N, C-alpha and C positions, 0 to 999 in steps of 0.2 A: 330401915331405912330405905329409901332408893334414889336419891338425892346424888344424879350425876353432875357434876361442874366440869369435868373430862371424862375423858377416856375415848372407848372405840365404839363406834353406832353405825349398825348396816341398814341403807335406805331401801326398799325395795319400792320401782317404778322412778327410779329419780332422773331419767328422761324426760318425763312430764313437766308441768312448766309447776304445780307442787313443789314436786320433789326439789328442780331447781331455785326455789326459792326458799328449800332446807338447807340446801347444799349452801348459798349463799349466807345465810343466816347462822349456819352451824360452822364454818371450815375453819376459823383462827382458834377455837376452844376445843375441837374433837378432832378424832382419828377418821375420817368416811371410806366406811365403805359403799361405794356406790355402783347400785344394779339395775339393770335394767334387758328386757328381751332382745334391746337394739344397742349396738355401738356408741359411745357417745359421740364417736369422731364422725358417725354417719348423722347420726343427731343434727351436731352442729354446722357440719358444711351442708347440708338440707336446709336451714334456717330459716325452716317456718316454724313462727310462735302460735299457739292454739288461739288466739285471739290478740285482738289489740293490745299492747304493752305486756305480753304474756311471758315471762322472764323463758331463755332456755339455759342448761347447763352448761358447763364451762369444764373444758377435758384437765380433769385433778393433777395437780401436783402429789409428788410425796410429800409425806407418809401416806394422802389418799390416794385410793385405788378405785379401778372401775371394774367391774366385772361383768358379764353377759350371763345374767339369769335368767331362765324362766319361772313364774313363781308358781306357776303349772305343776312343775315338778321338784317332788320336795328333797330326792334327794342333794340337788341343785340348793337351795334352800337351806334345808340342813348345813352345805358346806360353806355357805355364805354367813352363815350366822354364829361358825366356831369362834370364838374368842372374843365375842360383841359383849359387851357390859348395857347394849341398846337394841332392840330394833323400832324401825320407823316403815310401815307399809303404806305408800302411799301411788299403788298400783291401781289402775283403771280399764272397763275396755267394755265399753258402753250398750253396741247395736247390735254384735250379731249372736247368736242363743251360745253355741255353745263355746266359742272363746269366751264372751262375758261370765261363765257362769264359770267357766275354769279360772278366770284369773282374780275374777270380786269374788268367790263362794273358795273355790278349792284352794287357791290362793290364800286366801285370807285361815283357812286350813291349816295350810302347809306353813306358813307364818308362825303360828301358836306352838302349832306341834313342836318346832326348830327350836322355840323358846324355851320351852321345858327341859326338850331331849338337852338344850345348853345349860339350866340354869339361868335365865333370862330374868329376870324380875320384870323390868320395865319394857313396855312396849306401847306404840303410839300408833295408833291406827285409825284410819280415813275415812269417810264415806259422805254423799250429798244426804240431803234433806231436802226432799221434793216438795215445795211450797205449793205450790197449784198442781191436780192432776186431773181437774175435771169433775169431780166426784163428792157427794155429798160430803166423804169423812177426811178429807184432808182441812186444811188450817189455813185457807186461804179469807174466807171471812173473820179470823179470829185474832185479838189483839195481847200483849202479856202475854206471848206462848214461849213458855221456860224449855231449857236446852234439856228437860228430862221426858220434855211431851212423846210418846210414841211415834216412832216413824210410823207411816202410810203409805206403802209403795203403791196401791192398788195392782192395776194390773201389767204397770210399766217394766219391761226387762232391766236396764238398768237399777232401778230400784228395789226391784228385785232379789237381783242378785248379788244387789250392795248388801239390801236387810238383813238378806238370811246370813252373809260374808259378819255382818255384825253381832246376831246371835252365836252365831259360832265363837269368835270372839271372846263375848260375854260368857258361855259354860265353861270355857278355857278359863279363863281370868275368876271364876269364883270357885273352880274345882280346884284350882296351881296353886289358888291364892297369889295371883299373882298384882301388878300395878298399872291395869290397863288405863290409857288416856285416849277416845275415840271426840277425832275433831269432825264435826259435820258443814257442811260449803254450801253454798246454793250457787251468785251472781260473784263474779268478779271483775274490776275493771282496771283505769291506771287510774293512779291516787288525784290526778289535775281533771279525769270526770272525761279524759278523752275528746274524741268528734263532739260529745253531746252538747247542742246550747244549751239546756238546761234541764230541771229535775226530773224530766218526765217517764224518763228509762232508769232510775236509780231504781233498783229492787230493792223490796224492804227487807232482805238478805244479802245484804254485801260487804265486800272487803274488797280493799284495792290491794293490789298485785305486790307493792312496796308493801303491806304489813303479813304479807301470807305466811314470812317464813318464821317471823320469830317468836310467833305461839310454840314452835317445836323448842325453843332454846328456853322460855321458859318451862316447859313439860317435864324436859328433862331435869333441870335442878328445882322440880318440883318437890316437897314434902309428899309421903305417903300420902293417896287422897282418903275420902272419908266411907268411898266403897271398891272394892275391886274394878267397878267397870266407870268410869265415868265419865259422861258426854258431855260436849262441850260445842255450843254453836259459834262458831268462826264467824263475827260480822261484825259490823262496827255498828253503834249508836245511832240511831236513825229519826227522824221523826215521824214516821208511819207510827212507831207505837208496837210494832210486832213483835222483833226479835231483838236481841240485846244481848251486849260483853260484858253483863253485872257477875256470873257466875266466873265467866275467866279471872274478870279482877280481883276476887276472891278467894281463887284458888291457886290465880298462876298467877298471881299477881301481872297480869299483861291486858294493856289496852291501847286499843286501834288508835293511833296517830292519825288517819285521814275519818276521815269522815263528809267530802267529797262538797265543801261550802261552796266553792262556784258557782254549784249545780241547785242548789236547796235556797241559798240566802240571797234576798235580793239587795243591789250595791249595801252588800257589807252587813246586812241590820241585822 
């Protein structure tokens, strides 16, 4: 059993918006070790959200703590994993080749290696599902796309380095009999739709920032998954019919609350 109702959880990449959402969702039930390459006071003082409605981390009060950790440094990752019941990796770097590889690929390796070294069985990994990269092998023309659909990273730096990291995580999970849950994201927006006047800008794979943190709580409390490495598309159900949240509801008991009705429904219809 890898059900974790309470205990110690380390979050890598906690300075970003997904990490901030996870912090908010978990802070009342778990003791959090929040880590990022930047100090939380610097992030808070800067006060620059990634996009409209994106959350910022908060300075933790005891018993929670913040540590400055570079995920590309195994010794730092190992030290921060010590004494934890579960690890969550939301670290990411998108656009610069060498740093992106070190964070997205080497960082994933380091987190999994640390999990094995510390005897941690539950890990939550995260990454992107790129739905439109401009080549015939992507999924843009398709509908009813399952969560298990293989990633097609093409030549995109961010997609490639995260895809490599995911395969490393899968290998660790299967080789060491771990319970690894991977969340894939694509587009985020505020629950009320933000400044959009209608649904023309709603991507078919979207989640509200307000819904982003809760899946982590459900994943920690979930029973052992059917497979050592289980992938979930973190999206709300939208009329496009391309992606959906049925697997997350079935295995994690999580269903997003926000469906951007103001942007999609006409006069409440």
